[in-house]
N, C-alpha and C positions, 0 to 999 in steps of 0.2 A: 414280860407279859406274854401270855399265850392267848391267841384268839379264841381258842375253845373255852376259855374261862370267861370270856366277855359275853354280854347278852346279844341275841340275834339282832342284826341291824333292822330287820323288817318287823319283828313281833315284839322285841324287847325281852323275850323269855331267855332264861338261862338253861343250861343243860340239866337234864333230870334223868331218872331211871327210864322214862318212857321216850325221851327225845334227846338227841345229842346236838350240840352246836359244833359246826365244822368251819375250818378256814377255807373259804371258797376263793379261788384265784379268778378274778374277773378280767375281762378284756382279752382273753386268749383267742387268737385268730386261727390257731392251728387245729382247734376242735378237741374232741374228747381225748383224754389221755396226755395232752400236752399242757403242762402247767406253766402259768405265767410267773413273773417275779413275785416274791413275797410282799413287796411294797404295794402290790395290787390285790392283796387278799383282804377279805372282809369276813366277819363272823356271821354265819347264818345257820338257821335250823336245818338239820339234815333233810327234812322233807322238801324244803324250799330249794336246797341245793340240787336235789333230784329233779325238781320242776325246771330249774335252769338248764340242766342237761337235756331234758325232754323237749322243752318249748323254746329255749334260748334265753339269754340274759336280758335282752331288751324287753321281751314280752313279760318276763317274770318281774322285772323292776317296775314296769308300768302298772302291772296288776297289784303289786304288793306295797310299793312305796307310797307314803302319804304325799299329798300335793306339795306341802311345804318343803319336803326334802327334795322333790324334783325341781322346785323353784331354786333352792339353794345350789343344786348341782348346775343348773343353767346359769346362775349368776357367777359361779366359780369359773365355768367355762368361758363366759363372756369376759371376765376379768383377765383370764389367761390370754385370750385372743387380743384384748386391748394392750396388754403388756408387751406381747410380741410385736404388734403393730407400732407401738410407741418406740420400742427399741430400734425398729427397722428404719424409722424416719430420722433418727438422730445421726 
């Protein structure tokens, strides 16, 4: 599977002659030019990738992601924290 062949996470569109879908590495703390691991890559439209570089990942995600997806992300994070806590008390 190549992420460039997948639909954009934010818009659902696939690559076309007028817009490409790129593999954007999210969560990089080092800034521009420092790529994170491939397991942290998501398929997004190129213009949204540029927005992430210009305004930051958090701003772009809050602006572009639908509420249900933000809720799913928060639930996944809460489950991760609970699992870590649960293992620490055993």
